[in-house]
SEBAZA-32519 format. One record per residue (C-alpha): residue number from 1; x, y, z. Coordinates in steps of 0.05 Angstrom, whole numbers. Example, Ala and Ser with C-alpha at 12.3 -4.5 7.8 and 13.67 -1.06 7.14 Angstrom:
# SEBAZA-32519
R   seq        x        y        z
R     1      246      -90      156
R     2      273      -21      143
END
This chain:
# SEBAZA-32519
R   seq        x        y        z
R     1     1498     1060     -403
R     2     1440     1066     -356
R     3     1388     1016     -368
R     4     1321     1028     -336
R     5     1269      972     -330
R     6     1196      997     -330
R     7     1139      954     -297
R     8     1102      918     -354
R     9     1026      909     -358
R    10      985      851     -383
R    11      925      882     -416
R    12      929      835     -471
R    13      926      779     -423
R    14      869      799     -379
R    15      808      779     -423
R    16      804      707     -391
R    17      815      726     -321
R    18      767      786     -322
R    19      714      735     -350
R    20      733      694     -290
R    21      723      754     -247
R    22      655      769     -276
R    23      630      699     -261
R    24      653      705     -188
R    25      614      771     -176
R    26      567      765     -118
R    27      495      781     -119
R    28      479      839      -68
R    29      440      817       -7
R    30      429      889       16
R    31      356      910       31
R    32      320      974       19
R    33      332     1030       68
R    34      295     1097       77
R    35      329     1165       77
R    36      294     1230       88
R    37      318     1296       66
R    38      281     1345      111
R    39      233     1343      165
R    40      162     1323      150
R    41      106     1367      165
R    42      144     1431      158
R    43      120     1494      123
R    44       79     1479       60
R    45       72     1511       -6
R    46        8     1503      -52
R    47       -1     1505     -126
R    48      -35     1569     -121
R    49       23     1603      -82
R    50       78     1574     -130
R    51      121     1521     -141
R    52      160     1477     -125
R    53      103     1420     -117
R    54      104     1354     -144
R    55       29     1352     -139
R    56       13     1419     -178
R    57      -62     1445     -183
R    58      -52     1444     -257
R    59      -92     1413     -313
R    60      -44     1425     -366
R    61       30     1400     -367
R    62       86     1418     -314
R    63      160     1402     -310
R    64      201     1407     -249
R    65      271     1390     -231
R    66      300     1382     -159
R    67      374     1384     -140
R    68      402     1343      -85
R    69      473     1354      -60
R    70      515     1289      -51
R    71      534     1317       17
R    72      461     1322       39
R    73      450     1252       17
R    74      512     1224       51
R    75      498     1263      117
R    76      427     1232      117
R    77      459     1165      113
R    78      448     1149       37
R    79      500     1109        3
R    80      513     1093      -70
R    81      464     1043      -97
R    82      397     1038     -135
R    83      337     1085     -115
R    84      273     1042     -116
R    85      222     1096      -90
R    86      213     1168      -87
R    87      163     1204      -39
R    88      139     1272      -22
R    89      102     1291       45
R    90       33     1320       31
R    91        2     1363       82
R    92      -67     1360       58
R    93     -113     1387        3
R    94     -105     1325      -43
R    95     -170     1302      -72
R    96     -154     1264     -137
R    97      -98     1234     -173
R    98      -56     1265     -232
R    99      -76     1225     -292
R   100       -3     1209     -316
R   101       62     1234     -298
R   102      134     1215     -308
R   103      191     1213     -259
R   104      266     1204     -272
R   105      335     1220     -242
R   106      408     1225     -258
R   107      473     1256     -232
R   108      503     1325     -243
R   109      562     1364     -222
R   110      521     1426     -215
R   111      517     1449     -147
R   112      458     1495     -156
R   113      402     1503     -211
R   114      386     1559     -259
R   115      328     1568     -305
R   116      364     1522     -356
R   117      338     1455     -351
R   118      394     1402     -332
R   119      410     1343     -378
R   120      447     1294     -325
R   121      522     1286     -334
R   122      505     1209     -328
R   123      451     1200     -382
R   124      448     1124     -374
R   125      422     1136     -300
R   126      365     1178     -333
R   127      307     1130     -339
R   128      242     1156     -340
R   129      189     1118     -310
R   130      110     1128     -335
R   131       69     1120     -277
R   132       -6     1120     -281
R   133      -51     1136     -248
R   134      -10     1178     -200
R   135       30     1186     -134
R   136        0     1136      -89
R   137      -72     1140      -64
R   138     -103     1206      -49
R   139     -103     1229       23
R   140     -101     1289       65
R   141      -35     1282       96
R   142       27     1231       95
R   143       78     1207       47
R   144       61     1191      -26
R   145      109     1145      -53
R   146      126     1124     -124
R   147      153     1057     -135
R   148      192     1046     -195
R   149      202      982     -236
R   150      255      941     -204
R   151      290      931     -267
R   152      287     1008     -280
R   153      320     1042     -214
R   154      351     1108     -211
R   155      421     1093     -199
R   156      467     1141     -152
R   157      543     1133     -153
R   158      553     1165      -81
R   159      594     1222     -103
R   160      558     1265     -156
R   161      501     1312     -139
R   162      430     1279     -155
R   163      379     1312     -199
R   164      303     1286     -201
R   165      257     1306     -253
R   166      177     1302     -248
R   167      135     1322     -308
R   168       58     1315     -316
R   169       21     1311     -379
R   170      -51     1316     -351
R   171     -101     1330     -410
R   172     -165     1317     -375
R   173     -180     1391     -357
R   174     -191     1373     -285
R   175     -151     1403     -228
R   176     -132     1381     -157
R   177     -160     1419      -97
R   178     -103     1457      -71
R   179      -56     1403      -55
R   180       -2     1425       -3
R   181       68     1391        1
R   182      121     1403       56
R   183      178     1442       32
R   184      250     1462       57
R   185      303     1513       44
R   186      371     1477       33
R   187      405     1545       23
R   188      422     1543      -49
R   189      372     1541     -116
R   190      349     1468     -109
R   191      290     1472     -155
R   192      268     1495     -224
R   193      192     1494     -239
R   194      150     1514     -298
R   195       79     1497     -318
R   196       25     1513     -371
R   197       47     1468     -426
R   198      -14     1445     -470
R   199       21     1380     -484
R   200       93     1352     -488
R   201      114     1379     -418
R   202      164     1324     -410
R   203      228     1345     -445
R   204      198     1417     -460
R   205      248     1473     -454
R   206      197     1531     -473
R   207      163     1530     -407
R   208      163     1597     -366
R   209      202     1584     -299
R   210      155     1596     -240
R   211      161     1587     -163
R   212      216     1597     -111
R   213      282     1567     -133
R   214      305     1565      -64
R   215      251     1518      -41
R   216      250     1441      -51
R   217      199     1389      -25
R   218      220     1351       33
R   219      236     1281       -1
R   220      242     1210       20
R   221      283     1158      -17
R   222      278     1088      -13
R   223      347     1060      -36
R   224      385      992      -38
R   225      455     1006      -20
R   226      510      976      -70
R   227      572      950      -48
R   228      619      986      -95
R   229      686      962     -116
R   230      742     1016     -107
R   231      753     1055     -174
R   232      824     1030     -187
R   233      883      993     -164
R   234      948     1031     -158
R   235     1009      988     -164
R   236     1075     1029     -146
R   237     1149     1019     -124
R   238     1158      958     -164
R   239     1221      922     -154
R   240     1248      846     -164
R   241     1219      826      -99
R   242     1165      878      -75
R   243     1109      917     -101
R   244     1062      966      -67
R   245      985      961      -72
R   246      938     1019      -54
R   247      869     1039      -73
R   248      815     1093      -58
R   249      761     1078       -9
R   250      701     1048      -36
R   251      639     1095      -51
R   252      598     1055      -10
R   253      633     1088       50
R   254      639     1075      123
R   255      610     1043      164
R   256      587      996      114
R   257      653      974       86
R   258      675      920      133
R   259      739      905       94
R   260      774      900       28
R   261      791      833        0
R   262      851      822      -47
R   263      892      768      -78
R   264      946      759     -125
R   265      981      703     -167
R   266     1033      689     -219
R   267     1012      694     -292
R   268     1010      622     -316
R   269      992      593     -251
R   270      920      577     -219
R   271      885      631     -184
R   272      888      613     -107
R   273      820      594      -79
R   274      826      637      -18
R   275      840      712      -12
R   276      869      760       40
R   277      829      816       74
R   278      847      885      108
R   279      808      927      156
R   280      772      985      121
R   281      817     1039      147
R   282      876     1004      110
R   283      877     1025       35
R   284      943      994       15
R   285      984      930       26
R   286     1055      912       11
R   287     1069      852      -36
R   288     1135      819       -9
R   289     1175      758      -32
R   290     1158      761     -103
R   291     1196      732     -158
R   292     1243      773     -204
R   293     1218      782     -277
R   294     1150      752     -265
R   295     1083      778     -280
R   296     1027      781     -230
R   297      951      788     -231
R   298      919      826     -179
R   299      845      826     -158
R   300      810      868     -105
R   301      735      877      -79
R   302      699      909      -25
R   303      662      871       32
R   304      604      907       60
R   305      554      901      112
R   306      486      939      106
R   307      437      955      159
R   308      389      898      163
R   309      422      858      112
R   310      471      801      102
R   311      543      809       81
R   312      549      836       12
R   313      614      839      -32
R   314      628      880      -94
R   315      650      853     -162
R   316      723      844     -166
R   317      770      895     -201
R   318      830      866     -237
R   319      899      895     -251
R   320      969      867     -266
R   321     1042      885     -262
R   322     1113      851     -276
R   323     1172      853     -228
R   324     1238      877     -254
R   325     1306      837     -261
R   326     1342      828     -193
R   327     1399      871     -184
R   328     1450      814     -164
R   329     1511      830     -120
R   330     1574      827     -159
R   331     1619      764     -155
R   332     1683      801     -134
R   333     1751      767     -139
R   334     1818      801     -112
R   335     1885      787     -149
R   336     1949      821     -161
R   337     1961      832      -85
R   338     2019      865      -60
R   339     2045      897        5
R   340     2013      963      -22
R   341     1957      952      -69
R   342     1911      898     -103
R   343     1863      893     -158
R   344     1789      879     -146
R   345     1748      859     -206
R   346     1677      824     -224
R   347     1638      806     -285
R   348     1584      854     -309
R   349     1520      850     -272
R   350     1461      844     -321
R   351     1419      909     -320
R   352     1470      947     -281
R   353     1491     1017     -300
R   354     1535     1033     -243
R   355     1575     1005     -186
R   356     1599     1023     -119
R   357     1662     1000      -82
R   358     1693     1012       -9
R   359     1754      985       27
R   360     1753      980      101
R   361     1788      943      157
R   362     1721      934      186
R   363     1671      877      166
R   364     1611      922      171
R   365     1581      945      104
R   366     1589     1021       87
R   367     1534     1069       81
R   368     1567     1095       15
R   369     1631     1086      -27
R   370     1663     1106      -92
R   371     1620     1103     -154
R   372     1648     1073     -215
R   373     1626     1047     -284
R   374     1682      999     -290
R   375     1686      924     -269
R   376     1755      929     -245
R   377     1790      978     -197
R   378     1861      986     -168
R   379     1866      992      -91
R   380     1925     1032      -71
R   381     1956     1050       -7
R   382     1951      985       30
R   383     1996      968       90
R   384     2034      907       88
R   385     2005      845      128
R   386     1940      886      142
R   387     1873      848      132
R   388     1820      885       87
R   389     1750      880       67
R   390     1728      899       -4
R   391     1652      919      -10
R   392     1622      926      -81
R   393     1550      934     -100
R   394     1513      942     -164
R   395     1460     1002     -185
R   396     1411      970     -231
R   397     1364     1027     -232
R   398     1352     1087     -186
R   399     1321     1038     -139
R   400     1340      987     -119
R   401     1416      970     -108
R   402     1443      905      -97
R   403     1465      879      -30
R   404     1542      890      -13
R   405     1588      838      -33
R   406     1644      828       19
R   407     1712      801        3
R   408     1767      797       53
R   409     1843      792       34
R   410     1909      807       66
R   411     1960      853       37
R   412     2030      819       33
R   413     2082      831       82
R   414     2136      879       46
R   415     2156      942       27
R   416     2128      983      -30
R   417     2114     1047      -67
R   418     2052     1078      -89
R   419     2041     1137     -139
R   420     1969     1144     -137
R   421     1960     1197     -183
R   422     1993     1158     -238
R   423     1961     1092     -218
R   424     2037     1065     -210
R   425     2052     1017     -154
R   426     2118      983     -137
R   427     2127      928      -81
R   428     2175      874      -63
R   429     2156      813      -22
R   430     2164      775       19
R   431     2209      824       63
R   432     2249      801       97
R   433     2267      751       40
R   434     2309      684       47
R   435     2307      656      -21
R   436     2264      686      -80
R   437     2235      757      -76
R   438     2179      780     -123
R   439     2180      848     -150
R   440     2107      868     -166
R   441     2093      928     -214
R   442     2030      960     -230
R   443     2022     1006     -287
R   444     2093     1002     -313
R   445     2117     1040     -374
R   446     2165     1017     -428
R   447     2238      992     -415
R   448     2222      971     -343
R   449     2284      943     -304
R   450     2305      926     -235
R   451     2376      931     -204
R   452     2393      907     -134
R   453     2452      932     -100
R   454     2483      929      -27
R   455     2491      991       12
R   456     2562     1003      -15
R   457     2530     1005      -82
R   458     2556      943     -109
R   459     2510      912     -162
R   460     2486      842     -146
R   461     2427      834     -192
R   462     2406      870     -256
R   463     2341      846     -299
R   464     2291      867     -342
R   465     2218      863     -324
R   466     2169      834     -379
R   467     2097      841     -359
R   468     2082      867     -284
R   469     2127      825     -243
R   470     2196      793     -238
R   471     2229      742     -187
R   472     2301      751     -159
R   473     2341      696     -127
R   474     2370      722      -63
R   475     2390      657      -32
R   476     2462      664      -51
R   477     2471      733      -19
R   478     2494      749       51
R   479     2447      769      102
R   480     2436      848      105
R   481     2402      910       76
R   482     2395      918        1
R   483     2365      970      -46
R   484     2324      952     -104
R   485     2321     1005     -157
R   486     2266     1004     -205
R   487     2274     1045     -272
R   488     2226     1053     -334
R   489     2215     1110     -387
R   490     2177     1154     -339
R   491     2203     1141     -272
R   492     2259     1113     -223
R   493     2240     1087     -150
R   494     2277     1055      -98
R   495     2252     1011      -39
R   496     2296      978       15
R   497     2291      902       29
R   498     2323      854       84
R   499     2356      789       69
R   500     2359      740      124
END
């Protein structure tokens, strides 16, 4: 029967260690970095010529959404983290603040906008920030930045596309004077704009879409990169002594990730105070010299270095695994040795479902042998006085197998006969013989007996065989050649011996 041992997990045991990991999470030392999407001072669009324009010449409510693909943000140097400011470049025409507006952001898997308003796929990142009076101080040209409450940043995970929404609910009946904003064409529908609501533009789905969807304002993000732990730890190829660790790259990305720190320890033992580290290009490590049938914890974190900031480490991620039972080499013994055969046997190996054996005159372990489910094999066809090596190993799962056990032995000197097909073996030793000769029989049938005659056919010994061997006293016979004739219910065999 095959017995497969699957790796165990320790989910029920993780709570105290997870709490420990949370306590050890570091506080980011990263500083805000500026990323600009587009070139400031480019072509402009006014509210009178259409949207998109985050500063519309509109005395009623407006709603606008802008889509930024993750590839754009990463190419500009932006990494996962917290967006603390958003700004747009005004070319001129701005004479007053908008009374009240709101701005928020979130992530989406959409790669282009339609006339339908988008609800971010990560709603917890969607945090409207009410700004009053408006986007910075009125000016003819320059960046107009919106700074968020530090406790309410817009989070970007580094992989999904980003959507920003701006809505105004200006109800004072006043208008701006032809505000002009720099725009760009990213090559896809990147904006959805609408206006004319008397009230409640934020969240309204009844506004009529206006403007040019292939245009989007040139945008500046002030963001604080976050050192992000890899999403998971993969633990594979678990054996009694080894396991392979691997993990996906941190979404903080190169070149900011300096290394990955990892640590492992046995369940029930104190967690080590030091950890190991790997270069950022290495996303795996082989754990070796583990203890069989033992459970381990594994922790992993990213180690980052952002521009203009001190080093920063992510929180730890925690997982666990258990090694399987050791596949022990069989303890082999050789007995019932004759000049032509022997029997190799061993006690069962725990968890083993199969064995493999080989016989060789070489001491070098073979690459393969003969499979068997038995714990005893008969070795046939030996040559008298030859030294042999028996190799046996166990299979405890598809992988691994045990090491080979090697047991040397020497076949006895003598003559014999093997019938491999029937498992029958007959041998007489020692040969030549001076005093007592042993007749060894493997797999005899009923009514087994032996007759010893000289070359003239004269009977000199006749005895029944009980069990698998008999001893014949040859000391009183003259020196010469004798014939040993074996007979049982199924067969009759003869071998020749020499009396000294």
